[in-house]
C-alpha positions, 0 to 999 in steps of 0.5 A: 435810349441808352448809350453804347457807354452805359454800362451793361445791367448786372443781375441782382445777387443770388443770397445763400438763405434769405428768410422768406417773410411774406405779407400774411407773416407780416399781418400774423405779427401785426396781429399778435402785437396788437393782441396784448399777448405777446409771449408763450400764450394762446397762439404757441399753443396752436401752433403746437397742435398744427405741428403735431397734426403735421408730423403725427406726432403725440404731442409737440412742445415749441421753444426758443431755440433747437439747442435750448429744446434739445438740451431739456430733454437731455435733462429730463432723460436725465443725461449727466457726468459719465453718460455717452451721447453717440453722435456724428462728427460731422454737424453743427456744433449746437448737436454735440455743446449740450452733451458738454453742457451737461457734463456727459461725453460725446461720442463722435462717429465718422462718415462711412468710408464710401462717400455718400452712401447715405448722404451725409449722414451716419448708419446704424451699422457704425453706432451699433460697435460703439453702444456700451453702458455708459450709453443714454441717447443716440442723437444722429443727424438729417444733414441737408434735409435728408432723413435718418431711417429712425424707425429702422434704428428704433427696432435695431436699438431694442434688438440690441437692447434685449442682447446687451441690456441697459444701465439706468440710473433716472427714472425716466431712463428705466421707463424707457428701457434703453437708449433714448432715439433722439433726432437732430431734425434741424434741418429736416422738418418736412422729409418722409420716410415710408410716406410720412413726414418725419416726428414720429419715427424717432422718441422725439424729433427736435426740429429748428426754426432759425432765420435759415432754416425751410420754416423759420419763426426768426428763432425757435424750435420744436420738439416731436413727441413720439414715446412709447405707449408706457409714457403719457405724453401730456405729462411729458409735455407738461415737464418739457414746458416747466424745464423750457421756463426755469422749472415754473409750475405756471406760465404766465398764461396759467396765471393770467387764466387761472381763478382766485386771488392766488392765481400768481402763485407758483411753484419751482419744482427744479432749476431749469432754463429759459428757452420758451418760444413767444407768440410773436415767433409762433404767429410767423411759424403758424403761417409759414406751417401752412404755406409748408406744402407749397415752399416744399414743392418750390425748393424740390423744383429748385433741387430737380433743376440742379440734378438736372443741370449738373449732370453733365459735370460727371465729377461732381457728386450731387446730393441724395435726396430721394429713395424707395423709403425716403424723400429729402426736405431739400434744406441744403444742395451740397455737392461734393468735389472730386478730390483733386478739385478739393485745393481749389474749392475755396477758389470756385466759391470766391468766383461765384462769389464774384457773379454775385452768388453765395455759398457755404459749406456745412459743416467743419466736423467738430474735431477741426473746431478748437474747442473739440480739438482741445477735448481731445477729439482727434481729426484722425479718428474722422477721416471720411467726415474730414474728406467730405467737408473738405469736398462740399460746397453748398449752393444756394436754394431758398424759396425766393429762388426761381428755376432761372437762378438756378440755371445762373448758378449752373452756368457760373459754376461751369465758367468758374471751372473752366476759368480756373481750369480744374484738372480732369478727375479721371 
Protein backbone atom coordinates (compact mmCIF):
# COMPACT_ATOMS: atom_id res chain seq x y z
CA UNK A 1 0.00 0.00 0.00
CA UNK A 2 1.50 3.32 -1.03
CA UNK A 3 1.66 6.29 1.31
CA UNK A 4 0.70 9.85 0.50
CA UNK A 5 4.39 10.77 0.60
CA UNK A 6 5.28 8.46 -2.29
CA UNK A 7 6.39 10.42 -5.36
CA UNK A 8 4.04 10.38 -8.32
CA UNK A 9 5.31 7.92 -10.94
CA UNK A 10 6.72 9.73 -13.93
CA UNK A 11 5.79 8.59 -17.44
CA UNK A 12 8.56 7.06 -19.52
CA UNK A 13 10.49 9.54 -21.68
CA UNK A 14 9.53 9.80 -25.32
CA UNK A 15 12.73 9.62 -27.36
CA UNK A 16 13.07 11.41 -30.65
CA UNK A 17 13.93 8.56 -33.04
CA UNK A 18 15.14 5.37 -31.35
CA UNK A 19 15.79 2.50 -33.77
CA UNK A 20 13.16 -0.23 -33.82
CA UNK A 21 15.00 -3.52 -33.35
CA UNK A 22 12.66 -6.48 -32.88
CA UNK A 23 13.42 -10.12 -32.14
CA UNK A 24 13.21 -11.02 -35.83
CA UNK A 25 15.98 -8.52 -36.56
CA UNK A 26 18.17 -9.94 -33.81
CA UNK A 27 17.56 -13.49 -35.08
CA UNK A 28 18.47 -12.48 -38.65
CA UNK A 29 21.73 -10.89 -37.54
CA UNK A 30 22.56 -13.95 -35.44
CA UNK A 31 21.88 -16.17 -38.45
CA UNK A 32 24.33 -14.19 -40.58
CA UNK A 33 26.95 -14.10 -37.83
CA UNK A 34 26.77 -17.87 -37.55
CA UNK A 35 26.89 -18.33 -41.33
CA UNK A 36 30.57 -17.45 -41.54
CA UNK A 37 29.91 -14.77 -44.18
CA UNK A 38 29.46 -11.29 -42.73
CA UNK A 39 30.75 -8.86 -45.36
CA UNK A 40 29.06 -8.15 -48.72
CA UNK A 41 27.62 -11.41 -49.98
CA UNK A 42 24.39 -13.33 -50.55
CA UNK A 43 22.34 -11.45 -47.96
CA UNK A 44 23.20 -8.10 -49.54
CA UNK A 45 22.35 -9.42 -52.99
CA UNK A 46 18.99 -10.65 -51.71
CA UNK A 47 18.26 -7.30 -50.05
CA UNK A 48 19.01 -5.52 -53.31
CA UNK A 49 16.51 -7.74 -55.11
CA UNK A 50 13.91 -7.17 -52.39
CA UNK A 51 14.33 -3.40 -52.73
CA UNK A 52 14.08 -3.52 -56.52
CA UNK A 53 10.76 -5.33 -56.23
CA UNK A 54 9.52 -2.88 -53.60
CA UNK A 55 10.47 0.28 -55.51
CA UNK A 56 9.90 -0.94 -59.07
CA UNK A 57 13.43 0.16 -60.00
CA UNK A 58 15.39 -1.61 -62.73
CA UNK A 59 18.20 -2.42 -60.29
CA UNK A 60 19.18 -1.46 -56.75
CA UNK A 61 22.65 -1.28 -55.28
CA UNK A 62 23.22 -1.20 -51.53
CA UNK A 63 26.10 0.62 -49.87
CA UNK A 64 27.57 1.62 -46.55
CA UNK A 65 25.82 5.00 -46.46
CA UNK A 66 23.71 7.44 -48.47
CA UNK A 67 26.78 9.66 -48.66
CA UNK A 68 29.07 7.02 -50.07
CA UNK A 69 26.59 5.88 -52.70
CA UNK A 70 25.58 9.37 -53.82
CA UNK A 71 29.25 10.32 -54.06
CA UNK A 72 30.19 7.41 -56.31
CA UNK A 73 27.17 8.20 -58.51
CA UNK A 74 28.56 11.70 -59.04
CA UNK A 75 31.91 10.12 -59.95
CA UNK A 76 30.24 7.70 -62.37
CA UNK A 77 28.53 10.66 -64.03
CA UNK A 78 31.83 12.50 -64.35
CA UNK A 79 31.06 15.43 -62.04
CA UNK A 80 34.14 17.51 -61.28
CA UNK A 81 35.65 21.00 -61.18
CA UNK A 82 33.71 23.56 -63.20
CA UNK A 83 30.46 21.61 -62.94
CA UNK A 84 27.38 22.73 -61.04
CA UNK A 85 24.96 20.65 -58.98
CA UNK A 86 21.64 22.29 -58.10
CA UNK A 87 20.30 21.40 -54.64
CA UNK A 88 18.29 22.98 -51.82
CA UNK A 89 19.86 25.18 -49.17
CA UNK A 90 17.45 23.53 -46.72
CA UNK A 91 19.01 20.08 -46.36
CA UNK A 92 21.52 18.12 -44.32
CA UNK A 93 25.12 18.95 -45.19
CA UNK A 94 25.77 15.52 -46.80
CA UNK A 95 23.78 16.56 -49.88
CA UNK A 96 26.25 19.35 -50.60
CA UNK A 97 29.41 17.86 -49.06
CA UNK A 98 29.60 15.19 -51.76
CA UNK A 99 29.55 17.93 -54.40
CA UNK A 100 32.44 19.77 -52.75
CA UNK A 101 34.41 16.52 -52.50
CA UNK A 102 34.30 16.28 -56.32
CA UNK A 103 35.54 19.85 -56.74
CA UNK A 104 32.17 20.88 -58.21
CA UNK A 105 30.00 23.82 -57.19
CA UNK A 106 26.78 23.38 -55.19
CA UNK A 107 24.14 25.84 -56.43
CA UNK A 108 21.89 26.42 -53.42
CA UNK A 109 18.18 27.02 -53.91
CA UNK A 110 16.06 28.90 -51.38
CA UNK A 111 12.68 27.59 -50.28
CA UNK A 112 9.61 29.07 -51.99
CA UNK A 113 8.53 32.48 -50.75
CA UNK A 114 5.17 31.10 -49.65
CA UNK A 115 5.79 29.13 -46.45
CA UNK A 116 4.89 25.49 -46.93
CA UNK A 117 4.13 25.80 -50.65
CA UNK A 118 5.44 22.26 -51.12
CA UNK A 119 6.28 21.23 -47.60
CA UNK A 120 9.95 22.02 -47.00
CA UNK A 121 10.86 21.11 -50.59
CA UNK A 122 12.06 23.24 -53.49
CA UNK A 123 10.02 23.42 -56.70
CA UNK A 124 10.74 23.12 -60.43
CA UNK A 125 9.80 26.78 -60.93
CA UNK A 126 12.80 27.67 -58.75
CA UNK A 127 15.13 25.21 -60.49
CA UNK A 128 14.56 26.18 -64.11
CA UNK A 129 16.06 29.72 -64.00
CA UNK A 130 19.24 28.28 -62.43
CA UNK A 131 19.98 25.77 -65.21
CA UNK A 132 23.14 26.67 -67.14
CA UNK A 133 25.65 25.04 -69.45
CA UNK A 134 27.57 24.03 -66.31
CA UNK A 135 24.63 22.17 -64.73
CA UNK A 136 25.40 18.46 -64.58
CA UNK A 137 23.11 17.24 -61.80
CA UNK A 138 19.85 18.33 -60.17
CA UNK A 139 19.48 16.87 -56.68
CA UNK A 140 16.11 17.57 -55.00
CA UNK A 141 15.57 16.47 -51.39
CA UNK A 142 12.42 14.91 -49.92
CA UNK A 143 12.44 16.70 -46.57
CA UNK A 144 10.65 14.77 -43.83
CA UNK A 145 9.46 12.09 -46.26
CA UNK A 146 7.42 14.39 -48.54
CA UNK A 147 8.36 13.38 -52.12
CA UNK A 148 9.36 15.79 -54.86
CA UNK A 149 7.36 15.00 -58.05
CA UNK A 150 10.42 13.74 -59.93
CA UNK A 151 8.52 12.24 -62.87
CA UNK A 152 7.19 15.69 -63.76
CA UNK A 153 10.63 17.22 -63.16
CA UNK A 154 12.17 14.74 -65.60
CA UNK A 155 9.65 15.79 -68.28
CA UNK A 156 10.36 19.47 -67.62
CA UNK A 157 14.10 18.84 -67.76
CA UNK A 158 13.88 17.09 -71.12
CA UNK A 159 11.85 20.02 -72.47
CA UNK A 160 14.44 22.52 -71.22
CA UNK A 161 17.33 20.60 -72.77
CA UNK A 162 15.51 20.39 -76.09
CA UNK A 163 15.49 24.20 -76.15
CA UNK A 164 18.85 24.97 -74.58
CA UNK A 165 21.08 21.96 -75.27
CA UNK A 166 23.39 20.15 -72.86
CA UNK A 167 27.14 20.58 -72.50
CA UNK A 168 28.81 17.28 -71.66
CA UNK A 169 32.44 16.35 -71.09
CA UNK A 170 32.10 12.71 -70.03
CA UNK A 171 30.85 9.60 -71.87
CA UNK A 172 28.06 8.89 -69.37
CA UNK A 173 26.85 12.49 -69.61
CA UNK A 174 26.82 12.20 -73.39
CA UNK A 175 24.84 8.97 -73.20
CA UNK A 176 22.16 10.57 -70.98
CA UNK A 177 22.13 13.79 -73.00
CA UNK A 178 20.93 15.99 -70.14
CA UNK A 179 21.64 16.70 -66.48
CA UNK A 180 21.15 13.74 -64.16
CA UNK A 181 18.07 13.86 -61.90
CA UNK A 182 19.44 12.39 -58.68
CA UNK A 183 16.84 12.23 -55.90
CA UNK A 184 17.98 12.59 -52.30
CA UNK A 185 15.33 10.33 -50.80
CA UNK A 186 17.13 9.79 -47.50
CA UNK A 187 13.84 10.47 -45.67
CA UNK A 188 11.29 9.03 -48.02
CA UNK A 189 11.43 5.30 -48.71
CA UNK A 190 7.81 4.19 -48.90
CA UNK A 191 6.49 7.59 -49.96
CA UNK A 192 4.36 7.39 -53.09
CA UNK A 193 3.69 9.46 -56.19
CA UNK A 194 0.71 8.59 -58.39
CA UNK A 195 0.16 5.53 -56.21
CA UNK A 196 3.62 4.04 -56.83
CA UNK A 197 6.47 3.86 -54.30
CA UNK A 198 9.27 6.26 -55.12
CA UNK A 199 12.37 4.75 -56.67
CA UNK A 200 11.47 4.76 -60.36
CA UNK A 201 10.58 8.41 -60.95
CA UNK A 202 14.06 10.01 -60.90
CA UNK A 203 17.05 8.70 -62.88
CA UNK A 204 18.57 7.48 -59.62
CA UNK A 205 16.97 7.61 -56.17
CA UNK A 206 19.19 7.27 -53.11
CA UNK A 207 17.79 6.12 -49.76
CA UNK A 208 19.37 6.24 -46.31
CA UNK A 209 19.14 3.43 -43.76
CA UNK A 210 20.86 5.34 -40.95
CA UNK A 211 19.85 4.48 -37.37
CA UNK A 212 17.18 7.21 -37.16
CA UNK A 213 15.50 6.42 -40.48
CA UNK A 214 12.13 4.67 -40.96
CA UNK A 215 13.95 1.58 -42.23
CA UNK A 216 17.36 1.07 -40.65
CA UNK A 217 20.39 -1.14 -41.16
CA UNK A 218 22.26 0.83 -38.43
CA UNK A 219 24.19 2.58 -41.20
CA UNK A 220 23.76 2.10 -44.91
CA UNK A 221 21.84 3.14 -47.97
CA UNK A 222 20.60 2.06 -51.38
CA UNK A 223 20.47 3.56 -54.86
CA UNK A 224 17.52 2.66 -57.09
CA UNK A 225 18.45 2.81 -60.79
CA UNK A 226 15.78 3.87 -63.30
CA UNK A 227 17.79 5.29 -66.17
CA UNK A 228 16.57 5.51 -69.78
CA UNK A 229 16.49 2.36 -71.89
CA UNK A 230 19.78 3.33 -73.56
CA UNK A 231 21.53 2.30 -70.31
CA UNK A 232 22.15 -1.32 -69.35
CA UNK A 233 21.01 -1.34 -65.71
CA UNK A 234 23.08 -4.42 -64.92
CA UNK A 235 26.24 -2.85 -66.35
CA UNK A 236 25.64 0.36 -64.38
CA UNK A 237 25.09 -1.72 -61.25
CA UNK A 238 28.39 -3.56 -61.73
CA UNK A 239 30.26 -0.30 -62.29
CA UNK A 240 28.82 1.31 -59.17
CA UNK A 241 29.57 -1.77 -57.08
CA UNK A 242 33.16 -1.58 -58.24
CA UNK A 243 33.25 2.12 -57.32
CA UNK A 244 32.04 1.16 -53.83
CA UNK A 245 34.96 -1.24 -53.33
CA UNK A 246 38.08 0.67 -54.34
CA UNK A 247 37.47 0.04 -58.03
CA UNK A 248 38.14 -3.69 -57.74
CA UNK A 249 36.96 -5.92 -60.56
CA UNK A 250 35.98 -8.63 -58.03
CA UNK A 251 34.54 -8.43 -54.54
CA UNK A 252 35.13 -11.07 -51.85
CA UNK A 253 32.09 -13.12 -52.87
CA UNK A 254 33.14 -13.16 -56.53
CA UNK A 255 36.63 -14.36 -55.58
CA UNK A 256 35.22 -17.03 -53.27
CA UNK A 257 32.77 -18.35 -55.87
CA UNK A 258 35.15 -18.24 -58.84
CA UNK A 259 36.57 -21.51 -60.17
CA UNK A 260 40.20 -22.32 -60.81
CA UNK A 261 43.53 -21.51 -59.19
CA UNK A 262 43.42 -17.87 -60.30
CA UNK A 263 40.18 -17.08 -58.44
CA UNK A 264 42.05 -14.63 -56.21
CA UNK A 265 43.20 -12.47 -59.12
CA UNK A 266 41.53 -9.09 -59.60
CA UNK A 267 42.17 -5.72 -61.20
CA UNK A 268 41.54 -2.17 -59.97
CA UNK A 269 40.09 -0.27 -62.90
CA UNK A 270 39.70 3.13 -61.21
CA UNK A 271 40.43 4.66 -57.78
CA UNK A 272 37.16 3.94 -56.02
CA UNK A 273 36.00 4.20 -52.42
CA UNK A 274 35.06 1.85 -49.57
CA UNK A 275 31.32 2.07 -49.03
CA UNK A 276 29.94 -1.43 -49.52
CA UNK A 277 27.10 -2.82 -47.38
CA UNK A 278 27.76 -5.85 -45.18
CA UNK A 279 25.55 -8.92 -44.94
CA UNK A 280 24.98 -8.08 -41.27
CA UNK A 281 23.39 -4.77 -42.29
CA UNK A 282 21.46 -6.40 -45.13
CA UNK A 283 19.98 -8.97 -42.75
CA UNK A 284 18.57 -6.12 -40.65
CA UNK A 285 17.26 -4.43 -43.76
CA UNK A 286 15.49 -7.49 -45.13
CA UNK A 287 13.55 -7.97 -41.89
CA UNK A 288 12.69 -4.27 -41.75
CA UNK A 289 11.56 -4.18 -45.39
CA UNK A 290 9.28 -7.20 -44.92
CA UNK A 291 7.71 -5.42 -41.94
CA UNK A 292 7.77 -1.98 -43.55
CA UNK A 293 4.16 -1.73 -44.84
CA UNK A 294 3.02 -2.28 -41.23
CA UNK A 295 5.54 0.28 -39.98
CA UNK A 296 4.33 2.87 -42.47
CA UNK A 297 0.72 2.38 -41.39
CA UNK A 298 1.79 2.85 -37.77
CA UNK A 299 3.64 6.06 -38.57
CA UNK A 300 0.69 7.36 -40.57
CA UNK A 301 -1.64 6.69 -37.65
CA UNK A 302 0.66 8.71 -35.39
CA UNK A 303 0.86 11.56 -37.90
CA UNK A 304 -2.91 11.53 -38.36
CA UNK A 305 -3.25 11.82 -34.57
CA UNK A 306 -0.90 14.80 -34.58
CA UNK A 307 -2.90 16.41 -37.38
CA UNK A 308 -6.16 16.04 -35.47
CA UNK A 309 -4.75 17.06 -32.12
CA UNK A 310 -2.94 20.14 -33.40
CA UNK A 311 -5.85 21.42 -35.49
CA UNK A 312 -7.00 23.58 -32.57
CA UNK A 313 -3.62 25.35 -32.49
CA UNK A 314 -4.32 27.43 -35.56
CA UNK A 315 -1.07 29.37 -35.13
CA UNK A 316 0.95 26.22 -35.88
CA UNK A 317 1.40 25.06 -39.48
CA UNK A 318 1.30 21.28 -39.79
CA UNK A 319 3.38 19.38 -42.36
CA UNK A 320 2.15 18.60 -45.85
CA UNK A 321 1.53 14.85 -45.97
CA UNK A 322 -0.82 14.07 -48.84
CA UNK A 323 -2.27 15.54 -52.00
CA UNK A 324 -3.97 14.12 -55.09
CA UNK A 325 -0.79 12.51 -56.37
CA UNK A 326 1.58 12.11 -53.44
CA UNK A 327 1.79 10.63 -49.97
CA UNK A 328 4.53 11.16 -47.39
CA UNK A 329 6.59 8.46 -45.69
CA UNK A 330 6.04 10.42 -42.44
CA UNK A 331 9.69 10.24 -41.50
CA UNK A 332 9.50 13.57 -39.65
CA UNK A 333 6.61 15.55 -38.25
CA UNK A 334 7.84 19.14 -38.63
CA UNK A 335 5.64 21.96 -37.38
CA UNK A 336 6.16 25.64 -38.15
CA UNK A 337 5.65 28.27 -35.47
CA UNK A 338 4.23 31.71 -36.25
CA UNK A 339 6.75 34.54 -36.46
CA UNK A 340 5.83 35.99 -33.05
CA UNK A 341 6.62 32.64 -31.39
CA UNK A 342 9.94 32.05 -33.12
CA UNK A 343 12.10 33.86 -30.50
CA UNK A 344 10.67 31.37 -27.98
CA UNK A 345 11.29 28.24 -30.11
CA UNK A 346 14.18 26.95 -27.98
CA UNK A 347 12.32 27.68 -24.73
CA UNK A 348 9.35 25.74 -26.07
CA UNK A 349 11.60 22.78 -26.87
CA UNK A 350 13.18 22.98 -23.40
CA UNK A 351 9.73 22.95 -21.81
CA UNK A 352 8.86 19.79 -23.75
CA UNK A 353 12.19 18.29 -22.74
CA UNK A 354 11.38 18.95 -19.10
CA UNK A 355 8.32 16.74 -19.62
CA UNK A 356 10.52 13.94 -21.00
CA UNK A 357 9.69 14.66 -24.64
CA UNK A 358 12.60 14.88 -27.07
CA UNK A 359 12.37 17.19 -30.08
CA UNK A 360 14.74 18.29 -32.81
CA UNK A 361 15.19 20.87 -35.58
CA UNK A 362 15.66 19.93 -39.25
CA UNK A 363 17.82 21.52 -40.71
CA UNK A 364 20.11 24.54 -40.40
CA UNK A 365 20.27 25.90 -43.98
CA UNK A 366 23.72 25.34 -45.44
CA UNK A 367 24.81 29.03 -45.42
CA UNK A 368 24.36 29.02 -41.63
CA UNK A 369 27.13 26.41 -41.37
CA UNK A 370 30.73 27.60 -41.13
CA UNK A 371 31.97 25.31 -43.92
CA UNK A 372 29.55 26.92 -46.38
CA UNK A 373 29.66 30.48 -45.08
CA UNK A 374 33.45 30.40 -45.51
CA UNK A 375 32.94 29.34 -49.13
CA UNK A 376 30.89 32.41 -49.90
CA UNK A 377 27.36 31.15 -49.35
CA UNK A 378 25.32 33.94 -47.78
CA UNK A 379 22.24 33.60 -45.57
CA UNK A 380 20.90 36.71 -47.28
CA UNK A 381 20.53 34.67 -50.47
CA UNK A 382 18.20 32.13 -48.82
CA UNK A 383 15.88 34.15 -46.55
CA UNK A 384 12.94 31.77 -46.86
CA UNK A 385 15.05 28.76 -45.87
CA UNK A 386 16.34 30.68 -42.85
CA UNK A 387 12.78 31.69 -41.90
CA UNK A 388 11.63 28.07 -42.17
CA UNK A 389 14.51 26.94 -39.96
CA UNK A 390 13.71 29.58 -37.34
CA UNK A 391 10.10 28.40 -37.25
CA UNK A 392 10.65 24.63 -37.28
CA UNK A 393 10.31 22.03 -34.54
CA UNK A 394 10.39 18.31 -35.33
CA UNK A 395 8.11 16.42 -32.94
CA UNK A 396 8.86 12.77 -32.14
CA UNK A 397 7.34 10.14 -34.42
CA UNK A 398 8.61 6.57 -34.51
CA UNK A 399 7.63 2.92 -34.40
CA UNK A 400 7.91 2.66 -30.61
CA UNK A 401 5.32 5.40 -30.00
CA UNK A 402 1.58 4.84 -29.65
CA UNK A 403 -1.26 7.27 -30.21
CA UNK A 404 -1.41 7.86 -26.44
CA UNK A 405 2.17 9.16 -26.66
CA UNK A 406 1.11 11.59 -29.38
CA UNK A 407 -1.69 12.80 -27.12
CA UNK A 408 0.87 13.35 -24.39
CA UNK A 409 3.10 15.38 -26.71
CA UNK A 410 0.14 17.53 -27.78
CA UNK A 411 -0.94 18.11 -24.18
CA UNK A 412 2.62 19.04 -23.22
CA UNK A 413 2.81 21.43 -26.17
CA UNK A 414 -0.42 23.15 -25.10
CA UNK A 415 0.89 23.42 -21.54
CA UNK A 416 4.25 24.81 -22.70
CA UNK A 417 2.57 27.44 -24.87
CA UNK A 418 0.39 28.50 -21.94
CA UNK A 419 3.30 28.41 -19.49
CA UNK A 420 5.45 30.61 -21.72
CA UNK A 421 2.49 32.97 -22.23
CA UNK A 422 3.17 33.09 -25.95
CA UNK A 423 1.47 36.00 -27.70
CA UNK A 424 -1.34 35.60 -30.19
CA UNK A 425 -0.21 35.42 -33.80
CA UNK A 426 -3.21 37.41 -35.03
